N, C-alpha and C positions, 0 to 999 in steps of 0.2 A: 504494500500500500504506500503510495507516494504522498507527498505533502499536499498535492492538489485534491486528494480525496478526504482530507481532514475537514471536519465541520468547522465553519466560520460563523461569526456572529451574524453576518448578513443572511446566512442560510436560515437561521432561526427566525429572523425578521420575515423572510419569504414564507416560511411555514406558518407563522402567525397570521400573515395576510391571507393565505389560503384557508386557514382555520376560521378567520373572521368572515369569509365569504365562500363557504364550501360549495355553493351551487353556481357560482359565477364561472364563466368560461374566459380564460385569459390567453392572450398571446404573450410571448416572452417580452416583447416591446411594451405592452400595456402593463404587465406586472412590474417590470423594471422601472418604468416611468412613474408608476404609483408609489414606488418606494425610493425614488431618487437615484436610481442607477440604470446602467445600460441593459439592453436586451441580452447581450452576451453574459453579463454578470448574473442576470436572472436565470439564464439557462444553466450556468455553472452552479449556481446556488441550488437549483432544483436537483441537479445531478448529485451534488454532495449530500443534500438532505435525503435523497433516495439511497445513496450508498450507506448512510448512517441508519437507515431503517425508519426514518420519519415519514417518508412518502413511499407509496407503492408505484414505482415508475418503471417502465413506461406503461402506464395505464391511461385510459381516457381521463383527461383533466386531472392527472396526478392525484389519485385518491390518497387521502390522509390515513396514516397508520395511527389512529387515535390512541391506542394503548401505549405505543412507544413514545408518542408526543407527550402524553400525560406523564409517563415515567421520567422522561428527560427533563421536562419543565419543572416538575416537583422535586426531583432528586439530583439532577445533574447540572442544570444551567447556572446555578450560583457558583459552582466549582469551575466549570468550563469558561465562564465569562463573568468574573467577579466585578463588583462595583467599586469604583473609586470615587471618593468624596472630595470635593474641592471647597472653595470659599463661597461666601455669599455672592449671588449673582441674580440677574433677571432671567426668568425662564418659564418653562411650561411645567406645571405640577405633575408629579408622577408618584408611584407607589401609593401609600395610604392617603396622600393629599389629592389624588385624582379619582375620577369615577372608575369603578363603582364603590371603592373603599372609603371615599371621603364622606359617605353617608354614615358610616360606622365610626369614623374618627373626625367629627365635624370641626373641632377647634383644638389647637395644640399651642402650648406656650412657645415651643421651639420653632424655628423657621422650617418650612416644609421642604422636602426634596424636590428639586426641579432639574429638568434638562436645560442646559444653557441655550438660550435662543433670543435673538434680537426682537422677535415677535412675541416673546413671552410677556405676560402681564403680572407675574408674581415674583416677588423677591424671596429667594430661598437658598438653601445649601445645594451647590452643584452636585448632581449625581450623574456619573457617566452613563450615557445611554448605551443600550445594547449594541448599536451601530450608529455611525455618525449622522445618518440621514433620518434617524428615528423622529426627532422633533418635527421635521417637515412632513413626513409620512403620517404621523399621528394627527397633525392639524388638518389633513385632508380626509381622514377616515376615523370617525368616532368609535366604530367597533374595534378597529385595530388599536386605537389609543387605549381603550379599556384593557385589552389583552396585554399590551405592553406594560401598562401600569401594574397589572396583576403580577406579571413576571418580575417586574422591579421590586414589588413587595416581597416576593419569594427570594430574590437575589439579595435584598438588603434589609428586609423588615425584621422587627422584633417578633417574638413568638406569636403573639395574638394577631399581628398583621399578617404574618406568614400563614397561619392557620386559616384565617378568613379568605386570604387570596387563594389558597389551595382549594378550599371548599367551593369558591366561586369558579375557579378555573375548571375543576372537575365537572361541575354542572354544565358549563359552557361546552366543554369537549364532548361530554356524553349526550347532550341534547341539541346539538346543532346539526 
């Protein structure tokens, strides 16, 4: 297995996009454009996600391997793609500060985790996004935004935040 078959963070972003819209039909150009990268990058991401067992490819519309996706997001993503925290910055809320978890954690004394973004409206602690285009992709797609925030709560949250994120993620994976 060469380094080109190792799972990358943008591959997880592709899987989350497909999970957010399981019935949509995508070209690689459309998929890449919706996530802020090229058609060839989208193609390579689908291939790596398939090699990792997250997608059943080549099947019509890259069917999702939901059991493997669930296992990886709950138990592996925080180790494979750890979070790095930075300083206070303007950005887009994530993890417990974003939907859907922000309903369970409405107000906190500490600054919320945010993905740095000039379009952001919240001042908070910088939390490294899963991939550099996550803030832009999340702003275009509310369903993807929620999945990304849940994954960030698993990657960086405290026990209660992680538990709620896992519960919500399980429900979304099982019932979409």
